[in-house]
N, C-alpha and C positions, 0 to 999 in steps of 0.2 A: 471783272470789277463789280463791286456791290456798293450801291449808294447807302450810306449809313442811315438807318431808320426804315429802310425799305427792304432789307434783306431778311430772309426767313432763317433765323438762327436759333429757334427754340424759344425766343421771346414772344410776347404777345404783340407781334408787329402788325397784325391785322387791325388792331384798335388804334394804331398810331395815325395821326393826321398828317397830311401833306405839309401843313404849316410847321409842324414840329421839325421836319427835315430841314426847312428853310430858315427857321427863326433866328439862328445865329449868324446868318449870312446875307440877308437882304433887308432893305428898309421896311419899316412897319407898314407903309402904304401898300407895298407889294403884297405883304402878308394879308392885308385886309382884302385885297382883290381876290386872292385865292379863297379866303374864308367865306366871302360873300357867295362865291360860286359853289362852295362845298355845302352850304347850309341846306339847299333844297335837293339838288340832283347829282352832286358829285362832279367829277371832272370828265368832260367830253373830249373828243379828239383834238379840238382846238386848244383846250386848256392843257392837255397832256403835251402837245407840241410846244406850248409856251413854257411849261415846266421843264421839258427836256432842254430847250434852248437856254433857260435860266441856269440850269445845273451845268451845262457846257461852259457858259460864261464864268460861272463861279470857279470851276476847275481851272480855266485859263488864268483867272486872276490869282488863284492860289499858287499856280506854277510860277507866275511872274514874281509874286511876293517871296516865295521860297528862294528863287534865284537872286533876288535883291539882297536877301539875308546872306547868301553865299558870297556875293561880291563884297558886302560890307565886312564879313568875317575875314576875307582875304585882303582887306584894305585896298580894294580896287574900286574906282569910281565907275558908276554905270555909264558915264559918258566916255570912258576910256576904251581904246581898242587893244585887244590882247593877241598874243602869239598863239599858235595852235597848241603848243605844250602847256601854256597857261590855261587855255580853254579846257583842256582835258582835266587839269587839276580842279577847275571849277565844277566840271561835270561830275567828277568823282565825289567831291564834297556834296554836291546837290543830291546824288544818289544815296550817299550816307545819310543825309538828313531825311530823305524820302523813306528809306528803309527803316530807320529807327524812330521816325515820327517826331523828331526833336527840332524845335524852332529856335532853341537858345544857344546857337553857336556863336563863338567869338574866335578871335585870332589864336588865343592860347589853347582852346579846346579842340581845334580842328584835328590836329595830329593825333590826340588821344582818342577821339571818336573814330577816326579812320582805323587806328590800330585795333580798337575794340571790335569793329565790325569785320575786319579782316580775320581776326582770330575766332569770332563767334559764329560767323556765317560762312559755311563751307562753299557757298555759291558765289562768293564775292568776286573772284577772279573771272569767272564766266560772265558775271554781270558787267564788269569793266570791258570785257571783250565785246559784249553785246552793245554797249554804248559807243564803242569805237566803230562798230559796223553801222549803227544808225547815223552817227556823225558823218561818216564817209558817204553814206547814201544821200543824206540831205545836201552835203556839199556838191555832190555830183549833179544834183537836180537844179542847182542854183546858177550854173554857168558862170557868167562874168559879173554877178551881183557883187558890188564893192563891199557890202556888209559881210561877205563870206570869204574875203581874201585870206589865204592861209596865215599870213602874219599880221592880220588887221581885222580881227573879228569884233563886231559890235555887240552890244547887249541884245539888240534885236535878233541877231544871228544866234546867239546863245539861247535866247528864249525859244526860237523856232526849233532848235535842236532838242532841248529838254522836253518840249511839248510833244515832239515826234517820238522821243523815247517813251514818254508816258502813254502815247497811243499804242505803241507796239509792245510795251512791257508785259501786259497781261498774257497775251498769247505766247510770247517767248518764254515767260516764266512757267507756263503750264507744262513745259517739258519736264520740269522738276516734279510736278504733280504726277505725271505719268510714271516717272521713275519711282516715286513714293508708292503709287498703286502697285507697281510691279514687285516692289520689295515686300509689300503686305501679302500679295497673292502667293509669294513663295512660302509663306507661313500659313496659308489658308487651311482651315480645318474641314476636311471631308467635303470640299466643294460647296460649303454653306454660305460663302461670302462673308465669313467671320474669321477672326484670328483669336485663338484662345488667349486670355489675358497673360498667362505665364509665357507664351511664345512672343507676345507683343513686347513685354519687358525684356525678354531674352535677346530680342533683336536690338534693343537699345543698348544692352550690355555689350553686344557684338559690334557696336560702332554706329548704329542708326540713330543719329542725334535727335531725330524728330520724336521718337517713341518714348517720351518721358512724362506724359501727362498723368496726373493722379487719377484714382478711381472716381473721386468726387467730380473732377473736372470733365472726365470722359462722360459721366452721367449727365452733367450740365449741357454738354455738347450734343447729347442724344446719340452718342456713339457706343454706349455700353449696353450689351445684351445681358440681362440678369434673369432670363427665363429659367436657367439652371444655376442656382446659387453656388453649386459646387464646381461649376465650370463657366465662370464669367468669360465673356468674349467681347471683342470689339467689332462692330459693323464696319466693314472696309469702306463702302461708299460714304457712309455718314462721317467717318473719320476724315477721309480725304477731302470732303467738301466742307469741313468744319472751319470755324474761325481760327482754330489752332494752327492752320496751315496758311494763313494770310501772311504774306511776307513784306508787304508795304502798306502804308496807311497815310491818309490825310485827314483833315477835319471833315471832309465831305464823303470820301469813299475809301474802300479797302480793296486791295488786289489779292484775290484768293483763287483757288483752283477752279477751273471751268467745270461746271456741272454737266457731265455727259448726258444725263437724263433730260436736260432741257432741250437739247437738239433732237432727241428722240420724240419727246412730247410735241415739239414744234412740227415735226414731220407728220405725226399722227393727226394733229389738229388741222 
C-alpha cells in the first residue's frame, strides 16, 4: 500500500508537505497543527504516530463511506439485516468499486460495472474467492456474535469484513506481482534484469495483458532503459514496482506491488 503523496514514483515527492497529503481529508484546524510543527523541526516520533493514526482513521472512514454507497446502490438500508448470499453480492460490488476507483454507482449501473471488471480484469474470479475466504475467516472468529448470524448480517458486520479484506488484500494481491515478475524474467535479456522492448511487446501480443504501456509512459515510470537507442529495454524491477501495476485505489492510498528491495534495505539498516 502506498499513501498518495508519499510514494516515490518519479515525481518530486520529497518536496511535498505532509499537509498536502491530508488537506482534502481533515479539518483545517488539524492541518494547522501539523503546519505549526513542520515550520521549525519537522515531524518527530510523536507527530509521526499521530499522522499514522490519522491516516488509519481516514482509511476506516473511507471504507465505511464506500460500503454505504454500495448499500444505497443496492437499495438496502444500512439498518437492514441481510442474508449471506446478499452480503456476498454487496462485497462483490464493494470490490468492484474499490478496484475501479468509482464512487458514482447506482442501481442501474451495478450490473454494467460488474460485467466490465469481469471482462477486463483477469484476476476477478480469484479476487472473489479471496473475499469469500476472508469472510469465512472473520465469521469463524466471531463465534455467537448476533451481528454475524448467517442469515442476519448487520452493516457493522459487513464493515468489519470489508475492512479485513482491505487489510489482507495487498499481500494477497502481491502473488499476481510475483507472477508478473516471473513472466518478465522468462524474457530477460542476458541476465541484465532488463527485457528488450521488442520482447516486452511480443509478450503482450502473446496474451500478457499487462505489457501494453507506451514508450512515453514507460519513460515516465522510470522503467525504460535508453542507454542503447537501438535496443531499448524495460527495467524489470522498475516496471513491476511502478504505478502501472497498482490494481486498486482510493482517495488516500493505492495498492501496488510490494517492493522486495524495501525488505532487504530494512534488514541492512
